[in-house]
C-alpha positions as CSV (number, residue, x, y, z in Angstrom):
1,M,113.9,106.4,94.7
2,S,114.1,106.6,98.4
3,L,113.7,103.3,99.8
4,T,110.0,102.9,100.8
5,V,108.8,103.7,97.4
6,W,111.2,100.9,96.6
7,L,110.0,98.3,98.6
8,D,105.8,99.0,98.5
9,R,106.4,99.7,94.4
10,G,104.7,102.7,94.4
11,F,101.3,101.6,95.1
12,S,99.2,104.4,96.5
13,M,98.0,102.9,99.2
14,A,99.6,100.2,101.1
15,P,100.0,96.8,99.4
16,L,97.9,93.5,99.9
17,P,99.6,91.3,102.6
18,E,99.1,88.3,99.7
19,D,101.5,90.1,97.3
20,A,104.8,87.9,98.8
21,R,107.1,91.3,97.6
22,S,105.3,93.9,99.6
23,R,105.7,92.0,102.4
24,P,108.6,93.9,103.5
25,A,107.0,97.1,103.2
26,L,104.2,96.0,105.6
27,W,106.9,94.6,107.8
28,L,109.0,98.4,108.2
29,G,105.6,100.4,108.1
30,R,104.3,98.8,111.0
31,R,108.0,98.7,112.6
32,L,107.7,102.7,112.6
33,A,104.1,102.7,113.8
34,L,105.1,100.4,116.3
35,R,108.0,101.8,117.6
36,H,106.1,105.1,119.5
37,P,105.0,103.0,123.0
38,G,102.0,104.4,122.3
39,V,100.0,103.2,119.3
40,T,98.5,100.3,119.1
41,L,97.7,98.0,115.1
42,G,94.7,96.0,115.1
43,P,96.0,92.7,113.4
44,G,95.9,92.5,109.2
45,C,96.6,96.4,109.6
46,R,98.5,97.6,106.9
47,I,100.2,100.5,107.6
48,S,102.9,102.2,104.4
49,P,106.5,102.7,105.5
50,A,105.5,106.1,103.8
51,A,103.1,107.3,106.2
52,R,104.2,109.4,109.3
53,I,102.4,107.7,112.6
54,H,103.1,109.5,115.9
55,P,100.8,109.1,119.2
56,R,102.8,112.8,120.6
57,K,101.8,113.0,124.0
58,G,98.1,110.9,123.6
59,R,97.5,106.9,122.0
60,I,96.6,106.2,118.1
61,R,94.5,102.4,118.1
62,L,94.2,101.1,115.0
63,G,91.7,98.4,113.8
64,A,91.9,95.1,112.1
65,D,92.8,95.5,109.0
66,C,92.9,99.2,108.9
67,Q,95.0,100.8,106.2
68,V,97.4,104.1,105.9
69,A,98.7,105.4,103.0
70,P,102.1,106.9,102.1
71,G,101.9,110.6,103.4
72,A,99.5,109.8,105.7
73,V,99.9,111.7,109.1
74,L,98.1,110.9,111.6
75,Q,99.5,112.3,115.7
76,G,98.0,112.6,118.8
77,N,95.0,111.2,119.9
78,I,93.1,108.7,117.3
79,T,90.7,105.8,117.4
80,M,89.5,104.0,114.4
81,G,87.8,101.2,114.4
82,D,87.8,97.8,112.4
83,H,88.4,98.4,108.3
84,G,89.2,101.8,108.1
85,S,91.5,103.5,106.1
86,V,93.4,106.4,105.4
87,Q,94.4,107.8,101.9
88,A,97.5,109.6,100.8
89,Y,98.4,113.5,102.0
90,S,96.0,112.6,104.5
91,I,96.5,114.7,108.2
92,L,95.1,113.5,111.4
93,V,96.2,114.9,114.4
94,G,93.5,114.4,117.8
95,G,94.4,116.4,120.5
96,G,95.0,115.8,124.4
97,T,97.2,113.8,126.1
98,A,96.7,110.0,127.0
99,D,95.2,111.2,130.7
100,D,92.9,113.5,129.1
101,P,92.0,112.9,125.7
102,A,89.6,115.9,125.2
103,G,90.5,116.3,121.8
104,A,90.4,113.1,120.5
105,I,89.8,112.0,117.1
106,R,87.2,109.0,117.0
107,I,86.6,106.9,113.4
108,G,84.3,104.0,113.4
109,E,83.9,101.5,111.3
110,G,84.5,100.6,107.7
111,V,85.4,104.5,107.2
112,R,86.7,105.6,104.3
113,I,89.7,109.1,105.0
114,A,90.0,110.3,100.8
115,P,92.9,112.0,99.6
116,H,93.9,115.1,101.5
117,V,91.3,115.0,104.1
118,M,92.2,117.0,107.2
119,M,90.8,116.4,110.6
120,I,92.1,118.9,113.8
121,G,91.1,118.1,116.9
122,S,91.7,122.0,118.8
123,N,91.6,125.4,117.0
124,H,92.6,128.5,117.9
125,I,91.0,131.3,120.5
126,F,90.7,134.7,118.7
127,E,88.6,136.3,121.0
128,D,90.7,139.5,121.8
129,P,92.2,141.5,118.8
130,D,94.8,142.8,120.6
131,T,96.3,139.9,121.9
132,P,98.2,137.8,119.5
133,I,96.8,134.6,118.1
134,R,99.3,132.1,119.8
135,R,99.0,133.5,123.1
136,Q,95.2,132.9,123.1
137,G,95.3,129.5,124.0
138,S,93.5,126.7,121.7
139,P,91.8,125.2,123.7
140,D,91.1,120.5,122.6
141,A,87.3,119.1,121.7
142,P,86.7,115.7,119.8
143,I,86.1,115.1,116.5
144,T,83.3,111.9,116.2
145,I,83.2,110.1,112.9
146,G,80.1,107.4,113.3
147,D,80.4,104.1,111.3
148,D,80.3,103.2,107.4
149,V,81.3,107.4,106.8
150,W,83.2,108.6,103.3
151,V,85.1,110.9,104.0
152,A,85.8,112.7,100.4
153,G,89.3,114.7,99.2
154,R,89.8,118.1,100.3
155,V,87.8,118.1,103.4
156,S,88.4,119.7,106.5
157,I,86.7,118.7,110.1
158,M,87.9,120.6,113.0
159,A,87.1,120.7,116.2
160,G,83.6,119.6,118.0
161,V,82.7,118.0,114.7
162,T,80.4,115.1,114.8
163,I,79.6,112.9,111.7
164,G,77.3,110.2,111.4
């Protein structure tokens, strides 16, 4: 059993702060996320220590009272409003950089992201069949999710999509 599973007692979501036994897991989850200079967490954010949060060359900002479950991956440029949640094994990868967040993922308030959701703020160019895809580039485009949206399990949302 890994240390993170022991600390959060196997919860599928970041544990509630009222449970004194969960405080070490919440402390560790926040510290692991905040070790990267481009990460900002609002008050009351509950981050599983088994989540993977890394801004790459961008920024990640989570509003107040957000939850990030074990196994969730947040990378690149991502902004989430207050009271949102990202469930287990969802992958959110925002494109661009801190100075040019062209492929940023912007998520409104009260958004629920179910398990195994994938959001990617860039895509591959594949117009020339004689050139390998890896050499054709991958342009960034934003993903925007409005307030009070539920993104169901196993949904994939690609660059340039807006959901209101």
